[in-house]
C-alpha positions in Angstrom: 35.4 19.7 15.8 34.2 22.7 18.0 33.2 25.0 14.9 31.2 21.9 13.2 29.8 21.4 16.6 29.0 24.7 17.3 27.7 25.5 13.9 25.5 22.5 13.5 24.0 23.3 16.7 23.4 26.8 16.2 21.8 25.7 12.4 19.8 23.1 14.2 18.2 25.4 17.0 17.7 28.4 14.5 16.0 25.8 11.7 13.5 24.6 14.3 10.8 26.0 16.4 11.0 24.9 20.2 8.3 23.0 20.5 10.0 20.9 17.6 13.5 21.3 19.4 11.7 20.0 22.6 10.0 16.8 20.9 13.0 16.2 19.5 15.1 15.9 23.0 12.2 14.1 24.4 12.4 11.5 21.6 15.7 10.4 21.7 15.8 8.5 25.2 13.1 6.3 23.3 15.6 5.1 21.0 16.6 3.2 24.0 13.6 1.7 24.9 11.5 -1.3 23.5 7.9 -0.2 21.8 5.5 -0.1 24.5 2.8 -0.8 21.4 2.8 -4.9 22.4 0.2 -7.6 21.5 -1.1 -7.6 25.2 -1.7 -3.6 25.0 -3.8 -3.9 22.0 -5.8 -6.9 23.5 -6.3 -4.5 26.4 -7.6 -2.0 24.2 -9.9 -4.2 22.3 -11.2 -5.6 25.6 -11.9 -2.1 27.0 -14.0 -1.1 23.6 -15.9 -4.4 23.9 -16.9 -3.8 27.7 -17.9 -0.2 26.8 -19.9 -1.3 23.5 -21.4 -4.0 25.6 -22.9 -1.6 28.1 -23.9 0.7 25.4 -25.7 -2.2 24.0 -27.8 -3.5 27.0 -28.2 -0.1 28.7 -28.2 2.5 26.0 -25.7 5.2 24.8 -26.2 7.3 28.0 -25.5 4.6 30.5 -21.2 5.5 29.5 -21.8 9.0 30.3 -20.5 8.6 33.6 -17.7 6.3 32.7 -16.2 8.8 30.2 -16.5 11.9 32.3 -14.8 10.0 35.5 -12.9 7.8 33.3 -10.3 7.4 36.3 -12.5 6.0 38.7 -14.8 4.0 35.9 -14.8 0.1 36.9 -14.6 -0.5 33.2 -11.5 1.7 32.7 -9.9 0.5 36.0 -10.0 -3.0 34.3 -7.3 -2.2 32.0 -4.7 -0.2 33.9 -2.2 -0.4 30.7 -4.6 1.6 28.9 -6.2 3.8 31.6 -2.6 5.1 32.2 -2.1 6.3 28.8 -3.6 10.0 29.2 -2.9 10.4 25.4 -5.2 7.3 24.8 -7.7 8.1 27.4 -8.3 11.5 25.6 -8.6 10.6 22.4 -11.3 8.1 23.4 -13.3 9.9 25.8 -13.6 13.2 23.9 -15.4 11.2 20.8 -17.4 9.0 22.9 -18.5 12.2 24.8 -19.5 13.7 21.4 -21.5 10.3 20.4 -23.1 10.6 23.7 -24.0 14.2 23.4 -25.3 13.6 19.8 -24.2 16.8 18.2 -22.8 15.2 15.4 -23.3 12.4 13.0 -21.0 9.5 12.5 -19.4 11.0 9.2 -18.9 14.3 10.8 -17.1 12.0 14.0 -14.9 10.1 11.5 -13.8 13.1 9.9 -12.9 15.0 12.8 -10.8 11.7 14.3 -9.0 11.4 10.8 -8.3 15.2 11.2 -6.9 15.0 14.8 -4.8 11.6 13.9 -3.2 13.5 10.8 -2.2 16.2 12.8 -1.0 14.0 15.7 1.2 12.0 13.2 2.2 15.3 11.6 3.5 16.6 15.0 5.5 13.3 15.9 7.4 12.9 12.6 8.8 16.5 13.2 12.1 15.2 15.5 12.6 12.7 12.5 12.5 15.7 9.6 14.8 18.0 12.2 17.5 15.0 12.8 17.4 14.6 8.9 18.2 18.1 8.1 20.8 18.2 10.6 22.1 15.4 8.8 22.4 17.0 5.6 23.8 20.2 7.1 26.8 18.7 8.6 28.8 18.0 5.5 28.8 21.5 4.7 29.7 22.7 8.1 32.7 20.1 7.6 33.7 21.8 4.4 33.6 25.2 5.9 35.9 23.9 8.8 38.1 22.4 5.9 38.4 25.7 3.9 39.0 27.8 7.1 41.8 25.1 7.8 43.4 25.9 4.3 43.0 29.6 4.8 44.7 29.6 8.1 47.6 27.2 6.5 48.0 29.9 3.5 48.7 32.2 6.2 51.4 30.7 7.6 53.3 30.0 4.5 56.5 31.4 5.8 56.4 28.4 8.6 59.2 25.4 8.1 57.7 22.6 6.3 57.2 20.2 9.2 54.9 22.9 10.4 53.1 23.4 6.9 52.6 19.5 6.8 50.8 19.4 9.9 48.3 22.2 9.1 47.8 21.0 5.7 47.1 17.4 7.0 44.6 18.8 9.5 42.7 20.7 7.1 40.7 17.8 5.8 39.8 16.7 9.3 37.1 19.0 9.5 35.0 17.5 6.3 36.0 13.8 7.5 34.1 14.8 10.9 31.4 16.5 9.2 30.6 13.5 6.9 31.5 11.0 9.8 29.0 12.7 12.0 26.4 13.3 9.0 26.3 9.4 7.9 27.2 7.6 10.8 25.5 9.5 13.6 22.6 11.8 12.9 21.4 10.0 9.6 21.1 6.5 11.6 19.3 8.4 14.5 16.7 9.8 12.3 16.3 6.5 10.3 15.9 4.7 13.8 13.0 7.4 14.8 11.3 7.1 11.7 11.2 3.6 12.3 10.1 3.7 15.3 7.5 6.4 14.7 6.3 3.9 11.9 5.9 1.2 13.8 3.5 3.3 16.4 -0.3 2.5 15.7 -2.3 5.2 13.4 -5.4 5.9 16.4 
């Protein structure tokens, strides 16, 4: 079992970039938590956007410049603490509102930039799922290697009494069993659960 675990861990480290390893380790604790993307959260986000657009309609686009640059102290953003405490959402929103205020890009260019950033964000977020799925695919192979090593070890002890040889022969397939067990009962379900959590996240 130590050979399987050590080999799988080594392959996992070699097969993934450091940022993917870090993201994978960070994503595992989220499996024990409920999703933060609740109806109340969406309602706050919609209300925040409504207040911002209402201010733009009444006072002009430049009126929200200070709110964007100082979102942490903006009365509009502070009305919605659930959203304002999420720095990823705030950064995404203020970055593109800033482009709109500056007038450097037309709406189609801004939309294209937003789509590209969202695609990149979701690609990076899906990497932990792919990393664990690759680990699940490798574990049975490590189990087979462990079993073969057990057989080789047994063949080198042919002169031992039948009772000892029986124990050695019986322990050889344990590696295959453990590899399959860890792959299909641990790693693959973890990858599936991570993917489900990721698919339930909003697309923006």
